[in-house]
N, C-alpha and C positions, 0 to 999 in steps of 0.2 A: 540609374536612380533607384536608390533603396526604397524597398516596400514600406518601410515607416513614413514616406512621404506621401503615401495614398491616403484617403480620406478612410476614417475608421471602419464605416460600412463596406468599404471595399476590401479592406483587409480581413474582415470577418466573413466575408463571400470567399476570398482565396482560402480562407483555413475550412471552412464549413462544406463546401463542395468537394474540392480535392481529397479533405479527410474522409468524408463519407464514403465517397467514390472508393479510395483506397482500401478503406475498412470492410466496405463489400466483397471487394477483390480478393482481400486476405481471407474473407468468411468462405469464399468459394472453396478456397485452399483448405478450409478445416482446420486454421490455426486457431487455438486457444486464444480468447480476448482479441480476437482480430478487428472488433469495433473499437476497441482503444488503442491498438498498435496504429492504425490507419491514422487518425488525428494526432497522435503522438508524433510521428514521421513527420509529419505536414508542419506539426507546430514547431519542430527542432530546425526544419528548414527556413521555417518563416524568421524564427528568432535569429538565427544566423544571418539573415538577409535585413534585419534591422526592424523587425515588427516591434511595434509598441502596444499592441492590444493584449489583454489579459482575461482570463475567465473571471467573470464577476465574483466575489467572495460568496454573494448569496447563492449563484447557481452551484458552486462547488461545493457549499454545505448541502444544498438540496439533493444534489447527485450523491453526498455520502449517505444522506438518509434514504435514499432509493436503494442504494448497495446494502445498508442496513437491513431494509425489508426483503431484499432479495436474499439476504443470508437467513433471515427468520423464516422464509418461506419453505426452505429446507430442513426445518428442526423437526425432531421426531422425538417423541417422549420414549421409545425404547433405547435410542441412542443416548439421550441424556443419562438414563439411568445406567448405562454401561459406563459413561464417562465417569460418574459418580464412583464406580467400582474401581477405577484405575486412577484416582485422582493423585496418588503420590508418584505415580509414573510422569503425570502431566505436570506437576510442580518441578520435578527433576529436569525434564526436557527444556521447560520454559527458561530456567536458570541457566542451563547449558549454553542456550542461544545468546542470551543475555550477557553472560560472562564472556563468551567468545566474541561477541561484538564490540565490547568493551577493550578486549585485548588486541583485536586487529585493528581497532580504531588508533590506539595509542601506537602500535609498529608502524601504522601508516604515516601518521604525524612524526615519528622519528625519521623516517627515511625521506618523507616529502618535505621536511623542513616547515611543518605547519605544527601551531601550538597543540601541544598534547591533547589538553582540556577540547578544544575546538575538534580536533580530527575524532576524539571519542565520541563526542555531542554527534557528529557526522554520521557515526555508523552506529547510533542507538536505533533499534529497530521499533516499528509502529508507525504512527499517523505523521508522516514528514513535517505537515506544516505544523502539529503540536510542539514536535522536537524543536523545530526551528524557532516558533515563538517563545519556548520556554528558555532556549540557549538566548535569545536576545534580551529577555527579561534578567537573565544571570549577567548581563555584561559582556557576552562574548561575540566575537565576529559573524552576525548572522548570514553575511554572505556566503562566507566559507562553509558555514554549516550546510547552507542551502545547496551550495555545490556538490558538496560530499555526499548529501543525502540524495541528491538529484542522480549523482553518478551510481551510487549504491542501488537506488531503487531501478534505474534503467538495466542495471547487471542483473537484477532479480528478477525484472520481468522477461528479459531476454533470455536468462538461462531457463527459468520455468517453461516459458512457450515451448522451448525446444525439447526440454524434459517430458512434457505432456504429449508433444506431437510422437516421441518415440515409446513412452511409457504406456500411452492411453491409444495413439494412432489418431486418425484423423476422426474427427467427431462433430455432429452438429452441435450448435450452442444450445444451453439449456436455459430456458429463461424463467421458469416457474416449476414448482413441486405439487404435482396432484391437481389441484384445483386451477379452473379455467379463468383467466382474468375477465372481469365486468366492470360495470360502471361503479358498483361498491366498494370493489377492491381497488380499482383506481383512486378512487376518493379517500379510502382509508390509507392507501400509501403516500398519496400526496398530503394529508393531513398528518401524518407521523413525520415527514420529511420538513414539513414546516415547523413542527412541534421541535424537532432537532434542533432545526436552523435557529428559533429562537432561544433554546436553552443553550445551545454554544455561544449565543450573544449575551445573554444575561446571566448566564450560571458558568461562567469560564471556569472555574475550579472543577468542574467535572470533564475529565479527559476526554477528547473525542466525542463530546456530546453529540455533535450532529450526526454520528453514524451509530453510536453506542445507545442511544435513547431509543431511536426508532428500531434497532436490534433488540432492544430488551422488550419495549412494549409489544413490538410485533412477535417477538416469540411468544410471549404469553397468549396473545390473540390466536396465532397459529396452534398453539397446544389447546386452546378452548374452540377450536374449528371455526375460527371466524376466517371469512376467505380474504388472503392478503396477496394473493398471486399476484406479481407484477407482469404487465403486457411487453411484448417484445419492443414496441417503438419506444417506451419509457426506459428500458435497459438500455436500448441504443442511445439515448440521449444522455443516461449517466456515463456509459462508455466514452461519449465524445467529450462530456466535460473532463473525466479524468484524464485522457490522453492528451487533449489540448493544453489543461493545465501543467502537466509533467514536461512537455514538449516547448511550450511558450516561455517556459523558466529557465531554459538553458540560452540565456541572452549572451552576445559577445563580451559584455561587461564581465558577467559571471565567468565566462571561460578563460578571459585574459587573467583575471584574478587567481585562476588555479591551474592555468596552462602547463607551467613548469612540474606542476606536482600530478597532472592527469595519468601519465603512465603508472605511478605508485598507486593511485588511488583506484585506479580499474585494477590493477594486481591485487591489491589489498580486498577489494570487493569479490574477485575471483576466489581469492583464499577464504574467505569468510563463507562462501557458496560451498567450498569443497568440505569445510569443517560442518557446515551445517547439512550436507549431502550424507556425509559418515553418521552423523546424530540422526539424521532421519531414517538411516537405512537399519540402525539398531532399534530405535523406536517401532518401526513396522514390525520385528520380529517380536519385541517385548509386548507391544499393545494389541498384536494381532490383527493389523490395519494393511490396507495396499499401500505398497510404495510410494504412488503418487500422493497420497494423503498424508502420508507421513511425511514427506518433503515438503509439502506446502505448509504443513503445521510447524515445521522448524526452520523455515527460511525466514531471513529478517526482512521481509517486505513489507510495505503499506497494508493495512488490514484492508482497504478497499480493493486495491489491486489484486491482492492474493484472493480475496473473495469473488472477484471476476474471473480470475483464472480457473478457481477450484469449481466453480459454476460449470464452464465450459468444459472442464476436463472430467466431469461427473464424479468428482472426489465427495469423500465422508465429510460433508459440510459442518456437521455438528462438532467432529473431532477436530477440524483445521481450526476452525473460528474459535472453539474453545481455548485451545493453546495460543492463537494470536490474541485474543482478548485479553487473557490472563498476563501474556507477556506486555502488552500496551500498558495496563494498569501497574505493572511492575515496574516498566520504564518511566512512567509518569510520576510514581511515588518514590522510586529508588535512584533514578537515574542521575539527578544532579548530585546527591551524595556520595554515589558510586565514583561518577566522574572526576569530581575535585578529590574525592579522598585517595582514588588510584593515582591522580597526578601527584600529589603532595608526598605518597608513598614512594613512588619512583624516583621524585627528586631528591628525596633524603637517600634513598639507596645508594643513588648517583653520587651525591655529595661524599658520602662516605667510602 
């Protein structure tokens, strides 16, 4: 009997209990983002078994808002000043990751037999949900874009968890910076998450508003010494929502669509990680930051998942999220034009 035949509450029970337990077990091993990896693994197993539940959009957007506040809680005025001093370096390396993602996407599409523009969209870095929605609005096959985005994101998460384990070592998760969570901070964080959710719904022209609005306002509050510390239980809920959202999207239908292309897609995602690792190593030397922070700043992951890994790895949050956020805006603004222009240019060259 497929798990999809069970009642919805029973399926949620199958997801939540094993997901939380596995997350806690992985956390005992001090794996970065363990609370996200547990639900993600369980979600993948359930999706393969025919589960039809999905993380509600409101919950996922609220989790993005919590992630934004989590990032904001780690901002520091002195670090922001330092980022202003090296802004040309930031722009160069943001552009490098963007260009590398487009090139690898086109190569993957060519060898996997997938439309070039769809493949490029699949490898565009940023918030996967935003990229998928934009691709759908441009008349592309959003199923394939979703598949490629999911494969890319899973390779990024797995690679960076291993990298964090080797570069940083076993470490306890960090849930807040400096201040202690209290009722007021919880109210502020939840309020900002609600504001981000409403903004994402009604002001859709703002890219990734669910996370960027709480990040921006929360950062201003943090610099004004307002307590926005996020309690451990709320971070755990956000991890659960992110992990389950990724895992449950790996449905049998999506996997069948890209089954033949899976080896090429995984290989392309690994190639992109190698290119970004080289870029990150150079960035570490040029910008004078630790290697883990530089790698997290350059890898083409989803902003929220990278933030959660960075928090657990004790990385330089301001540095990491500055590059990740700037690249997100670059993808949102220039992604459609670059993808379409690149495909047209390559087609003309092939015709000649």
